[in-house]
C-alpha positions in Angstrom: -0.2 -3.1 -41.0 0.5 -1.8 -37.4 -2.4 -1.3 -35.0 -3.7 2.3 -34.7 -3.9 3.3 -31.0 -6.1 6.1 -29.7 -6.1 6.9 -26.0 -9.7 7.3 -25.0 -9.1 9.2 -21.8 -5.9 11.0 -20.7 -7.6 12.1 -17.5 -6.7 9.4 -15.0 -9.2 10.7 -12.5 -11.9 9.9 -15.0 -11.5 6.2 -14.0 -14.3 5.3 -11.6 -13.8 3.3 -8.4 -16.3 0.8 -9.7 -14.2 0.2 -12.8 -11.1 -0.5 -10.7 -13.0 -2.8 -8.3 -14.4 -4.8 -11.3 -11.0 -5.1 -12.9 -9.3 -6.1 -9.7 -11.8 -8.9 -9.0 -12.2 -10.1 -12.6 -8.4 -10.4 -13.2 -7.4 -11.8 -9.8 -5.9 -8.8 -8.1 -8.3 -8.4 -5.1 -11.2 -10.5 -3.8 -13.7 -9.7 -1.0 -12.7 -11.8 2.0 -15.1 -14.6 2.9 -17.3 -13.8 -0.1 -18.9 -17.3 -0.2 -20.2 -16.5 3.3 -21.5 -13.1 2.3 -18.2 -11.2 2.9 -16.9 -9.3 5.9 -16.7 -5.5 5.7 -13.2 -4.0 5.6 -11.3 -7.1 4.7 -9.9 -8.2 1.4 -7.9 -11.1 0.0 -5.2 -10.6 -2.6 -5.6 -12.9 -5.6 -2.8 -14.4 -7.6 -1.9 -11.2 -9.4 -2.6 -8.9 -6.5 -0.3 -10.7 -4.1 2.5 -10.6 -6.6 2.0 -6.9 -7.3 2.0 -6.2 -3.6 5.2 -8.2 -3.2 6.8 -6.2 -6.0 5.8 -2.9 -4.4 7.1 -4.0 -1.0 10.3 -5.2 -2.5 10.8 -1.9 -4.3 10.3 0.0 -1.1 12.6 -2.4 0.9 15.3 -2.1 -1.8 15.1 1.7 -1.9 14.9 2.3 1.9 16.7 -0.6 3.6 18.8 -2.8 1.4 20.6 0.0 -0.5 20.9 2.4 2.5 23.8 1.7 4.9 22.2 3.5 7.9 18.7 2.1 7.8 18.1 -1.3 9.4 15.2 -3.8 9.0 13.0 -5.2 11.7 10.0 -7.5 11.9 8.3 -7.0 15.3 5.5 -9.0 16.7 1.9 -8.1 15.9 0.9 -8.6 19.6 3.0 -6.6 22.0 2.7 -5.9 25.7 -0.5 -4.0 26.6 1.8 -1.6 28.5 3.4 -0.6 25.2 0.0 0.6 23.9 -0.8 2.4 27.1 2.5 4.3 27.0 2.0 5.3 23.4 -1.5 6.6 24.1 -3.4 4.2 22.0 -5.3 2.5 24.8 -6.5 5.9 26.2 -6.7 8.0 23.1 -6.9 6.0 19.8 -10.5 6.9 19.3 -12.9 7.9 16.6 -16.2 9.8 17.1 -19.1 7.3 16.5 -22.9 7.7 16.3 -25.7 5.2 15.8 -28.8 5.7 13.6 -31.9 5.3 15.7 -33.9 4.0 12.7 -31.7 1.2 11.3 -29.1 1.0 14.1 -26.2 1.2 11.7 -23.0 2.9 13.1 -21.1 5.6 11.5 -18.0 7.8 12.0 -19.4 11.2 12.7 -16.7 13.1 11.0 -17.4 11.1 7.8 -21.1 11.8 8.0 -20.8 15.6 8.5 -17.7 16.0 6.3 -15.4 17.7 8.9 -13.6 17.1 12.1 -14.6 18.9 15.2 -12.6 19.5 18.4 -15.4 18.4 20.8 -18.0 15.7 20.4 -20.8 18.1 21.3 -19.9 20.2 18.3 -21.1 17.4 16.0 -24.7 17.4 17.4 -26.2 20.4 15.6 -24.6 19.3 12.3 -26.2 15.8 12.5 -29.7 17.3 12.3 -29.2 18.0 8.6 -27.4 14.7 7.7 -29.0 11.6 6.2 -28.0 8.1 7.3 -26.1 6.5 4.5 -27.8 3.2 5.1 -31.5 3.9 5.5 -31.6 7.5 4.3 -33.4 8.9 7.3 -32.4 12.5 8.2 -31.3 13.6 11.6 -32.2 10.3 13.3 -29.1 9.9 15.3 -28.3 9.0 18.9 -25.6 10.2 21.2 -22.1 10.9 19.8 -19.6 8.7 21.5 -15.9 7.8 21.3 -14.9 4.4 19.9 -11.5 2.8 20.4 -10.3 1.3 17.1 -7.9 -1.3 18.5 -8.9 -5.0 18.1 -8.9 -6.6 21.6 -7.8 -10.1 22.1 -6.6 -12.3 25.0 -3.2 -14.0 25.6 -3.1 -17.3 27.4 -5.7 -19.7 28.7 -8.1 -17.2 30.3 -10.1 -14.3 29.0 -10.0 -12.0 32.0 -8.6 -8.5 32.3 -5.2 -9.8 33.2 -4.8 -11.4 29.8 -6.1 -8.6 27.6 -4.0 -7.6 24.7 -4.4 -5.9 21.3 -3.6 -6.5 17.7 -1.2 -3.6 16.9 -2.9 -0.6 15.3 0.5 0.5 13.7 3.9 -1.0 13.2 5.8 1.9 14.8 5.3 0.7 18.4 7.6 -2.3 18.0 10.3 -0.1 16.4 10.4 2.2 19.4 10.4 -0.7 21.9 13.4 -2.3 20.1 15.3 1.0 19.7 17.9 0.2 22.3 18.5 -3.3 21.1 18.9 -2.2 17.5 21.2 0.5 18.6 23.3 -1.9 20.6 23.6 -4.6 18.0 24.2 -2.4 14.9 26.4 0.3 16.7 24.4 2.8 14.6 25.2 6.5 14.7 22.8 9.4 14.2 21.1 9.8 11.9 19.9 6.2 11.4 16.6 4.5 10.7 14.6 1.4 11.6 12.2 0.1 9.0 9.6 -2.6 8.8 6.8 -3.9 6.6 4.0 -5.6 8.5 0.3 -6.0 9.2 -1.7 -3.6 11.4 -5.3 -3.6 12.4 -7.8 -0.9 13.1 -11.5 -1.6 13.8 -12.8 1.1 11.6 -16.4 2.1 12.3 -17.2 2.5 8.6 -14.6 1.0 6.3 -15.1 2.2 2.7 -13.7 3.1 -0.6 -12.3 -0.3 -1.5 -8.7 -0.7 -0.4 -8.4 2.8 1.0 -10.0 2.3 4.4 -9.8 -1.2 5.6 -9.6 -3.0 9.0 -6.6 -5.2 8.2 -3.8 -3.6 6.2 0.0 -3.6 5.7 2.3 -0.7 6.5 5.7 0.2 5.1 6.9 2.3 7.9 10.3 3.9 8.7 11.4 5.7 11.9 14.4 7.8 11.1 16.2 9.0 14.3 18.0 12.3 14.1 19.5 14.9 16.4 17.0 17.5 17.5 18.8 20.4 15.8 18.8 18.6 12.4 15.2 17.4 12.5 13.7 20.2 10.4 16.3 19.7 7.6 15.9 15.9 7.7 12.2 16.3 7.6 12.3 18.3 4.4 14.7 15.8 2.8 12.3 12.9 3.6 9.4 14.7 2.1 11.3 15.0 -1.2 12.6 11.4 -1.1 9.1 10.1 -0.5 7.6 12.1 -3.4 10.4 11.0 -5.8 10.0 7.3 -4.9 6.3 7.4 -5.7 7.2 8.6 -9.2 9.7 5.8 -9.6 7.1 3.1 -9.0 4.8 4.6 -11.6 2.4 6.8 -9.6 1.0 9.5 -11.8 2.6 12.8 -10.5 -0.3 14.9 -11.8 -2.5 13.2 -9.2 -0.2 14.0 -6.3 -0.6 17.0 -4.0 0.9 18.1 -0.7 -1.2 18.7 2.3 0.2 20.2 5.5 -1.7 19.2 8.6 -3.2 22.1 10.5 -2.7 22.5 14.2 -6.0 20.7 14.9 -5.2 17.9 12.4 -1.8 16.9 13.5 -0.9 14.9 16.6 -0.3 16.9 19.7 3.3 15.8 19.9 4.2 16.4 16.2 6.2 19.5 15.3 5.1 19.2 11.6 3.1 16.7 9.5 2.6 16.5 5.8 0.6 14.1 3.6 1.2 13.3 0.0 -2.3 13.1 -1.2 -3.4 11.2 -4.2 -6.4 12.1 -6.4 -8.4 8.9 -6.1 -11.7 8.5 -7.9 -13.4 9.5 -4.6 -11.2 12.6 -4.0 -7.8 13.7 -2.8 -6.9 11.6 0.2 -3.7 10.6 2.1 -1.4 8.2 0.4 1.9 8.8 2.3 2.3 10.6 5.6 5.5 12.2 6.8 5.7 13.4 10.3 8.2 15.0 12.7 7.2 13.2 15.8 9.9 15.0 17.9 11.1 13.0 21.0 7.6 12.0 22.2 7.8 8.3 21.4 11.1 7.5 23.0 10.3 9.5 26.1 6.9 7.9 26.4 8.3 4.4 26.2 11.2 5.3 28.5 8.7 6.5 31.1 6.3 3.6 30.5 8.9 0.9 30.7 11.1 2.5 33.4 14.1 2.0 31.1 16.7 4.4 29.7 15.9 4.8 26.0 18.5 7.4 25.0 21.4 7.8 22.6 24.9 8.7 23.7 26.2 11.6 21.6 30.0 11.2 21.5 30.5 14.7 20.2 28.5 16.3 23.0 29.6 13.6 25.5 26.0 13.3 26.8 22.9 11.1 26.5 20.2 12.7 24.3 16.7 11.6 23.2 16.7 11.7 19.4 13.8 13.2 17.4 12.2 10.9 14.9 11.0 11.5 11.3 8.4 9.1 10.2 7.5 8.4 6.5 4.7 5.9 6.5 2.7 4.4 3.6 0.1 1.7 3.4 0.5 -1.1 0.8 -3.2 -1.2 0.0 -3.5 2.5 -0.6 -0.3 2.4 -2.7 -1.6 -0.5 -4.7 -4.9 1.3 -5.4 -3.0 4.4 -6.5 -0.8 2.3 -8.8 -3.8 0.6 -10.4 -5.5 3.9 -10.9 -2.4 5.5 -12.4 -1.9 2.6 -14.8 -5.4 2.1 -15.9 -5.8 3.1 -19.6 -8.5 2.6 -22.2 -7.5 2.9 -25.8 -9.3 2.5 -29.1 -7.5 0.0 -31.3 -8.9 -0.6 -34.8 -12.3 0.5 -33.6 -12.3 -1.7 -30.4 -11.6 -0.7 -26.8 -8.4 -2.1 -25.3 -8.0 -1.9 -21.5 -4.4 -1.9 -20.4 -2.6 -1.5 -17.1 0.5 0.4 -17.9 2.3 -0.7 -14.8 6.0 0.0 -14.4 8.1 -3.1 -15.3 9.1 -4.7 -12.0 5.8 -3.6 -10.4 3.5 -5.5 -12.8 2.6 -9.0 -11.4 3.9 -10.8 -14.5 7.0 -9.7 -16.4 6.8 -12.0 -19.4 4.0 -14.2 -20.7 4.8 -17.1 -23.0 2.0 -17.8 -25.5 2.3 -20.7 -28.0 0.2 -19.9 -31.0 -1.6 -23.2 -30.6 -1.6 -26.3 -28.4 0.2 -28.4 -31.0 2.8 -30.5 -29.2 5.7 -29.2 -31.2 4.9 -25.6 -30.2 4.1 -26.4 -26.6 7.5 -28.2 -26.3 9.5 -25.2 -27.4 7.3 -22.8 -25.3 7.9 -24.9 -22.2 11.6 -25.0 -22.8 11.6 -21.2 -23.0 9.6 -21.0 -19.8 12.1 -23.2 -17.9 15.0 -21.2 -19.3 13.6 -17.8 -18.3 12.6 -19.0 -14.8 16.0 -20.6 -14.2 18.3 -18.0 -15.6 16.5 -14.7 -14.9 14.6 -13.0 -12.0 11.6 -12.5 -14.2 8.1 -13.6 -13.2 7.0 -15.7 -16.1 3.5 -16.9 -17.0 2.6 -19.7 -19.5 -0.8 -19.5 -21.2 -2.0 -21.6 -24.2 -5.8 -21.2 -23.6 -8.1 -19.2 -26.0 -7.1 -17.4 -29.2 -3.9 -15.4 -29.3 -5.8 -12.1 -29.5 -7.8 -12.8 -26.3 -4.6 -13.9 -24.5 -2.9 -10.6 -25.5 -5.9 -8.6 -24.1 -5.8 -10.6 -20.9 -2.1 -9.9 -20.4 -2.8 -6.2 -21.2 -5.4 -6.1 -18.4 -3.0 -7.5 -15.8 -0.2 -5.2 -17.0 2.3 -7.7 -18.5 5.0 -5.6 -20.3 6.2 -8.3 -22.7 4.6 -11.3 -24.4 6.5 -14.0 -26.3 4.7 -15.9 -29.0 5.9 -19.2 -30.3 4.4 -19.8 -33.8 4.9 -22.3 -36.6 7.7 -20.2 -38.1 9.6 -20.9 -34.9 10.0 -24.5 -36.1 12.0 -23.2 -39.1 13.8 -20.0 -38.0 14.3 -20.8 -34.3 12.9 -17.4 -33.4 10.0 -16.0 -31.5 7.9 -12.8 -31.5 8.2 -10.4 -28.6 5.2 -8.1 -28.3 5.4 -4.8 -26.3 2.4 -4.0 -24.1 2.2 -0.3 -24.5 3.0 0.1 -28.2 1.9 -3.4 -29.3 4.9 -3.4 -31.6 6.3 -6.9 -32.4 9.9 -7.9 -33.1 11.4 -11.2 -34.1 14.2 -12.5 -31.9 16.3 -15.7 -32.0 15.6 -18.0 -29.1 19.3 -18.1 -28.2 19.2 -14.3 -28.0 15.9 -14.1 -26.1 17.1 -13.0 -22.7 19.1 -10.1 -24.1 16.1 -9.2 -26.4 13.8 -8.8 -23.3 16.0 -6.1 -21.8 
C-alpha cells in the first residue's frame, strides 16, 4: 500500500529561521566557525553537505553566465589588491556604516538597524535613539555618540606593520574586475557588449552580523560586470533584470517569495543611474537576494584617474575611444543558499508521522543518489559497492553510500539532506539482479535491473 502524503504547510514563509539553523547544523550543511572555542560572530563553516550544495550553486551560475555565453569571460582576481585601488573606488573614504555604542553594556550596533531606517545625516539618528532599546542589555535610550565605521578589514603586506604596508581584504569582487578590464579586453579581443565574471571571497567587518547566513563578515560573491555602450545601457539593464529573475527560478527558488525593489534616490549609490534588488521573503522579512545596478561609467573613470592609465574601449564604428557603462548583477552564495534551503524545506504528514524533506532541485542537492543496502550482509554490501563504483566512474552524479541504521531512518536522513533518488539493494537483488529506486518527493518505488540502472535514474 503506497504512503499517504499530506503537506503540513504550503506557506514557505511559515518556516522559522531557527528551524533552518537547526537543520543546517544537524545535517551537516552549516556549522558555527570555531564553535569549540565559543564561536566567532559573523563567520560560518560549510559542512560536508553545505560545501557540496554551495559548489553546485556556483557551478550552476558559472555554467549559465560564463561557460555557455560566448561574450562573458571568467576571472579570479586576488583578495588583496593595491590600497590605491580601494582609494580610487571610494571604499577607503566612504565604505562606512553608522555605529553607536551602548553606554550600559558597551555593545556596538549599526544605528540604521536599531532604528529601522536609514537617515541622510548622522545627527538625524540621535532623537530616534531615545526611544530604542539596546538589543543586548535591554536598556532604553542609553547610547553614546553616533559615528561612522569603515567596514573593510585592515591588514599589512610585508615584514612591517606601518602605514606604508597597510592593505585591506577586498570588500567586494568587482574591484579586481575593473582593474583587469584592459588586460581582459586585450587578451580576448572582446567587443561590446561583453562581461567579466568571477566567484570569490569578500570581507566586510559588519558591526552587527545577524540572521544566520544573511549578514556575515566573510562571504562569497558571484559577480558579473557587463560592459555596454552608454546608449544601450538602459535596454541591457532591463534584460539583465529578467535574466537574473529567471535563473533564480531555474535553481529552485520559490518565485512566490521573490519581489522587486527599486532603490530610491537616497538608497542607491551616487554614481548609479538605476538599481534594483530581487528581494526574497526570508523568515525575518523581505531582504535583498540579488542586486542589479547600472553603475554608469563611474568605475572605469575612477580607476583610470586613480591609476593614471587609459582605461577605455575603442569603438570601431564611431572610430573613437569611449568609456563603457557597466551593468552589474551581483549575488551572494550564502544568501542564495539560505533562500534555496528555505524554498525547499517542507514538512509532510506520512502515515501519521511528520516527514521533513528538502525538495531541492536535482543538481543543486548535495547528493544526487544514495545507495542503501538493506542490511550489512556481505553479499548485499558487495553488490552495493559495485553499484557505487559504477555510478561514480561512469556518471557525473554525486553518490553516497550508507548502510548504518534501519532503512526507514536512512530514507528520512536522505530526505532531510534533499537526495532526489535512493537505491536499495535487498535480498531479492541476489535473485533478480534488480534494485529498487525510491523517489524523494513522491516516495514511489520502482524495480530496475542493475544493468539498466543508469538509464533508470534519468
